N, C-alpha and C positions, 0 to 999 in steps of 0.2 A: 481168563486166565487166573489161575491158582495162587495163593499167597508166596509171596518172596519168603525165603529163608531169611533167620535172625542173621545181622551182621550183613547182609548184601547190600553191595554199591553201584548205583548205576553206572553202566559204562566202565567198570572197573577195568576190566580186560584191555580196553581199547585205549583207555589213559594211561598203561601200563606201557601198551607199544609207541604210545607219541613220547611218552619219558624216553624210553629206549632211543628211539630215532631221532629226539633233540638233545644230545648229551651234550651240545656244546654250551657253557654258562653265559650268561646274560652279560656284557662288561659293564653294566651299571651295580650289578650284584658283586662282580667280581673283588676279592680283595687283593688289592698291590702291594706287593713288598714297598716296606717303607723307603726303601733308597731311591724310588722311581714316582713317591708322592710327591707332586707339586704342592709347594707348600704357598696355596695363595688360596683366597675365595672372596669376591669382589664383595658379597652379600656382608660379610664379615667385618671388613674393614668400615664400609660404608656404615654398617649399624653403629659399631662402637666409636667412631670418628662421631657421629650425630648426638650418641647418648653423652659425648664428654666426658668418657672415663679418664683421661687423663688433659691436664689442666693446659698444657700448650701444642701448640700443632709438632713443635721441634720433640717433646716430651712422648707423645702419640707416634710419631713415625718411629721413636727407640723404643715403644711398645712392640709395635708391629716387627720391627726385625728381630728383637729378640726371641720374640713368639716361634720364630721360624729356624732358630737354632736347637738342638739336644740339649736334654735336661741335664746337669750333673749329679753326679751319683752322692748319697748321703747317707748316715749310718748311726745309728745312737747305742751307747751301751748300756747294758743292764747290770745286773747283778746284784748280790749284799753292795754295800759299802766298802766294806776291806778290798774283794775282788774287783769294786768297780774303779778304784783308785789305784789297784795293780794296773788294770786294763790299760786307762789312761796312760800310764808310765810307760806301758807299752807300745801306746800308738803314737805318742809323742817322740818316743827315741826309736824304737826298733821298727816302727809301721815306715814312719818318713824317711827315714834311712835306708834300708832293705828294700822298701815294697816302693816306691815312689822315684825317689832320686836316683834312677840307674845309671852305669857310668855311660859315659858317652851320649848323654841326653842331651841338646843345645840347651832347652831349658826346661827342668821339672815342673810338674804340674802344681799348682797350690793345692794345699791340703790346710783346712782352719776350723777352728771350733768357733759353730756359730753362738754368736755373742751374746744374744737375747736367751739362748738355753742354760738351765741352771748348771752351776759344778762344771763347766765344759765336756760335757757328758754327751754333747751331739755334734755330729764333723761332716764338713763336707769337701769333695772331693771336683777337682776342675778338671774332672774326666767322665764322660758317659759311660752308661753301661757297655756299651756297644766298643768303647774305647779299652775296657777292662779285659775283656772278654776274648777280644781279638789281636790286640797287641800281646806280643811274646815278652816284651820287658817288665808287663804287669803280670805275670802269672802269680808271684810270690801273693802280690796282693789279692787276686782273685781267689789265690787259697786259703788265705787269710778270710776274707768274707764269707766263703762256703762255709768252713766250717766251723767258725765262730758262731755265724748265724743258726746253724743245725745243733750247735750245742746249748745255743740260746743267751749267752754271752753279749752279742749284739743284734739289733734287730736294724734290718736295713727298710728304711721309709723316709720319703719323700719329705724335704725341709720343711713345707707348709703343712702338712701333714700330721706334726708335732703339734702343732699351735693348741687344737681345739681341747686335749686334754690338762695341758699346761691351765690355761686359764679358767677350768673347769675348780680349781681348786680344791682337789680332791682331798681328804683326810683319812686313817686307817678306819675309823668307826662308821663311815658313809654306807649308804646303801646305794648303789649306782648301777644306771640303765643304762646299756647301749641299745638304741632302736634300729639301726641298720648297720649291723657291726661287721659284716663280713666285708674285704677276706680275712680283717682283724686286726692289722697293727694299731689302731687307735685303740682296741681293747685290749691287746699287751701293754701297750703304755700305761693305760688306765691302772692295769694288775699291777706295774714297776710302781706308780703312787700309791694305792694302797699298802702294798709292803714297804714304803721307802724309810718306815723306822726299823726295818729287818725285824720283824715281830713274825713268828712263826705261821702264828693264825690269826691275822687280824681280824676284829670284830665285825669287820663291814664286809661285802661281798658286791660281785661284778656280774648283772644280768647280761647276756649278750645273744639279742636278737637279730634274726634276720629273716626276711620274706621266703628266701630260695633255698629250699633242703640240700638241695648239694652244694651251697656256697657253704652251708653251715659247717659243713667238713671241713671245708677250708679254715675255715673259724677256729674249729677246734684244734687244726694242727698247729695253727699259730699260740692257742693259751696254751696247750700242752708244752711249748717248749719253757714256757715259767715256772713250770710244775705249783700250780698254787691252787690248795683246796677251798680257794672263793669264789669260785667261778663257776656259772651253769649257762650253757648255751641253748637256748629256746629257738623254735622254728614257727613266727606266726606273722600276718600280716602286720606293720607297725601301726600303722592309720587304725587299725580296730583291735588293738593291744587288748586282750581280757584284763580283766583286774586280777589282780594278786593278793593272796591272803597271808596274815603269819599269825602265831599262837603267841599269846600273851600270857605273861604268867601263872592268872588266874587260869588258863586254861580255855578261856574265851578266845576269837580270834576278830582281826580287824582287817580294813585292807591296806597295803604296805602303799607309803607314799615315800617316793624315793627321794633321797638328798639331792643326788647328784645327778644328771640325765645328760646323755650326750645326743645330740641328733644330727649325725651327718647325713643328710636326705640324698636318696638320687637324684640327678642332677644331669644337664647336657653335657656337661666334662668340657666346656671348652677351652676352662683353665688347664687342661693337662695336654693342651695342643703339644708341647715340647716333648710331651712323653708317648702321645698318642697321635700321631702325624695323620692316621687316616681320617680323625676328624675333620680337618680340611676340605674332606670332599663330601663330608657330609653334613657339614652346618647351614641350620637353616634358623630365621627368628624364632620359626613356629614351637621346634624343640623346646623354647621357654615356656610359651604359651599351655602346651600341652601338661607341663610337668608342675605349672605353679598349685593347679590342686591338688595334688596328692602330697607337695611338700607343704601346702598348709596344713593339712587336715593330720598330717605325721607329727608337726608340731605341735598344734592344738592337743591332740591325744596325749603328748608327750607333757605340756603342761597340765592337761589334767590329773598326771602320776604324779606332780611332782609335790612335795611337802610346802608349807607355807615357809618362807624363810629359805628356800632351795633355791637352786642353781640349775638353770639348765643351758645348753651351746647348741647354738645352730650356725651350722657350717656346710659349704659347696665347694665344688671344685668348679664353679662358674662364675663367669664375669658380669652375668648380665642380671641387671636391678629387677627384673620381673621374677627371677629365681631367688634374689635376695633381699633388700631392701623391700619391696613390693608384700614378700610374705610376713615380714618382721611389722611392715607397718599394717596391713591386715589384721597380725592376730593382737597388737597393741589396741587397734580400735575396737576389736571385737570383746576383750578383758575388761573394758573399763575399771583399768586403773590397777589392777589386778597383777598384772607383770609391770616391770620395768627395764629399761635396758641400763647396762651397767658401763662404765668405763672402767677397762681392765689393760688400757696402756701402759700403767706404771708398774706392772707384773711381767713385761715384756720388754725393759730395757737393751736399746740396741738394733730392735726390730724395727726398718723402715718400711712405710705403708702409707695409704691413703685412709681419709676419713670415707666414714659411706654417705652416699648420696643422698640428699633431701629432696632433688627432683629429676625426673626421666620421663622420658615419651614411650608409649607402646607402639609395637610396629606389627603390621598385619606380616604375615610371611611373604609380600611382595614389597616389604619395604613402604609402606605409607603409614606414615608417622602420626598419631594422634596425642592430644594434649590433655585431651578430657575424656570420657565416656560419650559424651554428648556428641563430639565429632566422628564418632566411629562410622563406617558404614555400614548399613543393614546388612549386607553380607557377612562382616567380620563379627558382629553380636555374638555370636553362639561360641567361638573362641577367645575373643578379647572383652574380659570382665568388668566390671567398675573397680571391683577390690584390685587390679591389678595397677592402680594410676597413683601418683603421692601423693599425699597430704596437701590441703588447700594450704596456701601460703601463710593465712593467717592463722593457722593451728599447728604449723608444720614443727613449732618451737616444743611442744609439749613429749613429743614423741622421742625427739634425741636419737634422731638417725646418724647422724655425724658419729655417735658413739660405735658405729659399727668399723669392724677392721676389713680394709679392701688391699690385699696384696699383690702387687703386678708384678709380672716376670723382669721386666727391667731394672725394678728396684734393688736386688741384691741378689739377681741371678738364680731365680728358682721359679717354680709353676706359678700360676694366680689361683688366690683361694678369697674366701670370705668368710667373716668369725662374725658372729653377734652373740652377747652373753647376755643373758634375762634373767631376772631374780622374782620369786613370787611374793607378794605381798600382802596378799589375802587371796580368800577361796574366789577360785576362778568360775565354775560354770552349776549349774544346777544339779541336784542328783537325779533329777526326772530327764535330764537329755542321757544322764550315763546307763541308766535304767532301759531307754528306748533303743541306744545302740545295742545294748546288750540283750535286749529283746529279739531286735531286729537281725544280729547274728544268729541267733540260736533258730530263728523261724528260717533263716535262709539256709542252715544246715538240713534242717527238717524236710524241706525243701530238695536240698540236691540230694536228701536221701533217696523221698519218693523219687527221684528223677532215676535214679541208679537202678533201681527196682524196673523201671520200665524199658531200660534197656536191653538189646539182646544178649544171652548170657556169655559170649565170647567178648563183648566189649564192656561188659563188667567185671570180668575178670581182669583184662587188660587194665583197667584202672586202680583197681584196689592196689594190683603190682607195682603200680607206679611210687606210691608212695613206702619207703623204707619201716618197716616195724622196728623199734627199738626194743633192747632185752630191759627187762625190768630194773629197777633199782631196789634192791633189797637191804635195807638197815639191819645190822646186829641188833639184837635184841640182849636183853640186860643177863640172859642167863645163856649166851652163846657160846655153842660147846669150844670151838677152836680157840676163843679167846683167852682162856684161863691159862692153856701151854703158849700162848703167844707171851700174855703179860707177864708169866712166870720166868720163862726161859731170858727173856729181856729186861725183867727185873721194871716193867713200865710201873710209872707214879699211878695211884687213883685218881690224880686230879685229870688225869686225861679220859675225854669222853668216850669211851669205847662203842656208843650208841650211834655215833658219826662215822663209823665204820661202813661200808657197804660191798654187797657184792653183784652182780648182773644174773645171777641163777636162782630161782625157789629151790631146786632139788641138785644133789649129786656132788661131788668135790670141788670146793671153792678151789679155782685157780688163781686169781687174783684178787687180792681185797682192797680195796679204795678208799681214801679218805678226803672228809669235805668237813668245811668249816661247820657251828651249829646252826649258825644263821641258813646256810646253804639246805643242811638236811630239814630242817622246818621247812622251808622253802618247796623243797620235793614233796617230802610228806603231805605238807597241807594242800599243795597245789596239783601235784599227779592226775588228779582228774581233768582238769579243764584248760592244763598247760603241756604243750608236748615239748618236753625237753629233750635233747638231742646229747646232750653228755655234760659229766659231773665230775668232781672225784679225782683225785691226782692217786697214782698207784702206789702204795704203803708197802704191802707186803705180796711176795710171790711165792706160792707153792713149791718145795724143795723136797719130796720127798727123797730122803738119805739115811741110811741105815745107821750112819756116825752120827746123828744130830737127833737130840732130843726134842725139837720143835719142827714141825712140818713147815713153816714158815721164813723164808729169808728178808731180810728189808731191801728195796726197793731205790735206789737213787733218786726215782723222782720223787717219793714221798719225802726222802729221810731229812730234809730240813725244818719240815712240819711236825715230825714227830721226836726227832731229837732231843730237843727239852726234856722228853717225859723218859725217855730211855735211862735206865741206871748205869751207872760207872761201869761195871762187872763185864761190858761187852765194847769199852770204848778202847781204843789202842790209839796213844799220840807215837807218831811216826815221824823220824827224821828225814831230813832231806835226801839222802842218800839213798836210804832205804825205799821212800816210795818212789824213787827215779826206776830203782833198780826192778821194782813190780811193772813200773809204767813200761819198761822197755825189755822187757821178758819177752821172747820171741817163739817161746813154745807153750801155747795154751794147756797142753796135756801134763806137763810137766811146771809147775810154779815154782819159784823159788824155795829152797828150804829153810827153814826158820833157824838153823844153826846158819847160814850163809848171811843172815843179816846181822845189824848191829848187837850189841849185849842189851842193850836198852828195850830193843824190841823181843828181844830172847827172855828178858828177866818179866816181862809186860804179860806175854801168853803163854809162860810156862803151867800157869794154874786155869789157863783160858780152856773150857770144853769145846771140842771141834762145832763148829757150824757158823753164821754167820756174825757180824762183828760191824765195827765203825771206824774205819781209820781217820784220823784227827793230825792235819798238818797246819800250825800255824808260823806265818811270817809278819814281820813287820814289815809297814810299806813308810815308804820317804815320802814327808811333805804331810802326812796324816796320821789323825791321833787312832783309827780303826786298822787295826792288825787286818792280815789278808787270813782268813780261817776256812780250811777247804774240810769238806765231811766226803767219806768214800765210802759204799758199800764195799765191804771186805770179808772174805772167807778163811776161817783159821780152820787149814785140814789137819791130818792126824801130823802130819812132819813139815808143812807148809802154809804157806802165806799167800795170799794174791787177793787183788781187787778187780770188782766189777765198773766197767766202763765201755761206752761204745766209742768206735776210731776217733771222732770226732771230740769225745771227752776226753781222751788219750792225748791228742793233738794241743787240746786248749791247754791242758796241765803240765804238759810238757814245756807248753808256750811260758808257761805263768814262772815256772821253775827255772827257765833258762836251759831247760836242755836243748837237744839235738833233735830237729825234727826234719832233718833234709829225706830221709828217708820216705816222707809224705809230701815233700816239695818238689813234686814231678811234673814238670811241664808237658802240657798236651801237643805242644811244637815240636817237641824233641821224641825220635823214637828211641822207648826205653830200651836202654842193653837188657840183655836175656838176663844177666845176675841182679839188675834192677829192679825190677818187679820189688812192687813194695810187700815185704813178709807181713804175715798176720801178727795181729798187734796180741801181746799178753792178755791183754784188755780185751775180754770177750763181749760182744753185743751181747747187752744184760737179757734182752729176750730169748734169745737163741742158747743161753750160754747152757753148759753141760757140767753138770757136778762132778768134779773127780778130787779124789782125795789120794795122797800118799801115805 
């Protein structure tokens, strides 16, 4: 018998035939529509009743009853202080009146600010996402949520998910690590807190990591909405996250120790039953047993990367003490006093919660409960481990597990959640342990390469194609040719660090120029060989080859806020409200408003302004706030015209802030649009597709 060809699989043809004949999916694995899922699971009820997650039988029955209902919608207002206050004013007045209190409704749904979230910037609607999508009465509310989310002015995020970033106590100078960041709602919140003082480029930064390459791109999409130069997305197993290094003033390097770390670990997710009812059919006690180990390793690695005096938050959307208090207790016991639990309840006034559990039982998949490892049947000892059990009664006081925060759905009509805040008070692990981990990781990579070379050629190629190779990050040099023209045209201050600009190609014309903070630049340059960077930088300049423009690049809206303080006054235009409304509502992108049709104020400001990119500035006082609303928009001064660059969602957002007419965008999907009611193309052309037109 001859040798088989590379890539040969035994009985491959017959397997194909069998698969073709058996096309019907198995009932056990077929995903059911949410409407048909029976929200019952006897094991779930028995397990948590035995664990005493509620103090009384009446409370437990209420807990189970609420668990079977759908989750209400929530959102968070973002943006600079002035814009955020204006949006809050709109939510309190216009949104509640126009979008929720519909005529003819018997009882309008309740909408209220979360009492524990600062400055009334987080709101909860007593409506589910399904209600908002499927009910015609709420189409304006649906349109509002979609357009403002796309613009980045609000973030739709579950109530309990907002808590971990808040208790981290983020400051603008902090180096922050989000270990399991996808899909990115908490990462976005961390960036908001980093920019809370409205600094153009804070000295701190956020490193957002996720093990799943595809989910990293969801993370990039979330982060991009906030247009921050202070974030980098990386792709690694967080339990074995490589050390990262930074450059010191004397040119030497040292390992980065993070000031704040968010550790929102993978979990069984039974706290999300109201949002993901399919978990009712899948839930088993074995889920927590299988996850405890990886949860501990991720948290431990986070503690290793934390600086002394730094703070790490561990959170899950699980109710199970094996995934929660057991992980915290295990780390505290192993740390030998290097970590301590903090009581952060005072930072969340108005939040109703339960204290962390100090006693629990560990169960097998068959609901056989054990009080200690000595009681565990031999057949379960590979899945049930000694570290999963609670501390002995004599020593439980020193761990302070009651400082953990448990949020149950019936307490404030939310999902279930667990949060623990730890502070590092002294060195945690021996350096030899870190070295061994790195050496083992390096050895594993070497073995993987050797194994790849032994694979048949067709399989080797397939494996390599599975991982997308990112374009390089090419930072500007001191003598970068294009920079002189850009700096001269926009009169950019010498204080601006041009070396923080980058492109994604070594050769050819630079299409887009991105900006990072100096901290992120150093992070990328120093660690590019050992860290897989997925994305960083905010778009600052876009190539615009125009014969009438002295500079080949125009300003992008994405990075405008970061570069605005460094741009000279010569390219800045203060625009009155009426003129800005005229630019936003112009219906013909090919024929921008003539400068002569605008106010004398505009005509006077632009008469000596050479054609090309400029910045339009609108300022308005906000009722009840000391911070005015200041809006910066990338504009274009044509030979005889003036225009602004915004996406459609941004146009709707700006018109909403200005009190303009957005009726042509408020189209109900439930009504047949009349022939002449189709939304016209907005004058504010989509930035990436905008065609430069000169009059």
